[in-house]
C-alpha positions as CSV (number, residue, x, y, z in Angstrom):
1,M,-26.5,-8.2,-3.0
2,I,-26.8,-10.4,0.1
3,T,-27.8,-8.9,3.4
4,T,-27.1,-10.1,6.9
5,K,-27.5,-8.7,10.4
6,I,-25.1,-7.7,13.1
7,S,-26.0,-9.4,16.4
8,S,-26.4,-7.6,19.8
9,E,-22.9,-8.9,20.6
10,Y,-21.5,-7.2,17.4
11,T,-20.9,-10.5,15.6
12,L,-21.7,-10.9,12.0
13,S,-23.0,-14.1,10.4
14,I,-21.1,-14.6,7.1
15,P,-23.5,-15.5,4.3
16,V,-22.8,-18.9,2.7
17,P,-21.5,-17.5,-0.7
18,F,-18.7,-15.6,1.2
19,R,-17.7,-18.3,3.6
20,Q,-15.1,-19.7,1.2
21,F,-13.2,-16.4,1.5
22,L,-13.5,-16.0,5.3
23,P,-13.2,-19.3,7.1
24,P,-13.5,-19.4,10.9
25,G,-10.3,-18.2,12.6
26,Q,-9.4,-16.1,9.6
27,E,-7.6,-12.9,10.6
28,V,-9.1,-9.9,8.7
29,V,-8.5,-6.2,8.2
30,I,-11.6,-4.0,8.4
31,I,-11.6,-0.7,6.5
32,A,-14.3,2.0,6.3
33,D,-14.0,4.2,3.2
34,P,-15.2,7.8,2.9
35,Q,-18.6,6.7,1.5
36,G,-19.3,4.6,4.6
37,R,-18.7,1.2,3.0
38,V,-17.1,-1.4,5.3
39,I,-14.6,-3.7,3.6
40,I,-13.4,-6.9,5.3
41,M,-10.3,-8.4,3.8
42,P,-8.1,-11.3,4.8
43,V,-4.8,-10.2,6.2
44,E,-2.8,-12.4,3.8
45,K,-4.4,-10.6,0.9
46,V,-3.1,-7.3,2.2
47,G,0.3,-8.9,2.5
48,A,0.1,-10.2,-1.0
49,L,-0.8,-6.8,-2.4
50,L,2.2,-5.2,-0.5
51,L,4.5,-7.8,-1.9
52,E,3.3,-7.2,-5.4
53,T,4.1,-3.5,-5.2
54,F,7.4,-4.2,-3.3
55,G,8.4,-6.5,-6.1
56,M,7.8,-3.7,-8.6
57,W,10.3,-1.5,-6.8
58,S,12.6,-4.0,-5.2
59,N,15.4,-3.7,-7.9
60,Q,15.2,0.0,-8.3
61,S,18.0,0.5,-5.8
62,D,20.3,-1.0,-8.4
63,L,19.4,1.9,-10.7
64,I,19.6,4.8,-8.4
65,G,21.5,3.7,-5.3
66,D,20.6,5.3,-2.0
67,S,17.4,7.1,-2.5
68,T,18.4,9.9,-0.1
69,V,21.5,10.6,-2.1
70,Y,19.5,10.4,-5.3
71,M,17.0,13.0,-4.1
72,D,19.8,15.3,-2.8
73,E,21.3,15.2,-6.3
74,I,18.0,16.0,-7.9
75,R,17.4,18.9,-5.6
76,R,21.0,20.2,-6.0
77,G,20.7,20.1,-9.8
78,R,17.4,21.8,-9.7
79,R,18.8,24.7,-7.6
80,L,21.7,25.1,-9.9
81,N,19.5,25.2,-13.0
82,E,17.2,27.8,-11.4
83,M,20.2,30.0,-10.6
84,D,21.7,29.5,-14.1
85,L,25.0,28.3,-12.5
86,P,27.0,25.5,-14.0
87,S,27.6,22.4,-11.9
88,N,31.2,22.0,-10.9
89,E,30.6,18.6,-9.3
90,T,32.3,15.6,-10.6
91,H,31.0,12.1,-10.1
């Protein structure tokens, strides 16, 4: 663990081992978790993480089409099953 101090102007000196991750002018996101830990993360890292998860789901629309229509179909089918009624819908 490396410690540093926050100045009276609320600036933080980045210790040498971390400077490679946070160069001057770097735009960062600051997050405080429920345990009180403060996390400083470069904005492009957040973007990269979002792109990773987007890539995971990006082609799913080919499988299910419009997600609103898909959810309506699931809900409609569930209601019919709960009422023990046959579905008369044709697709």
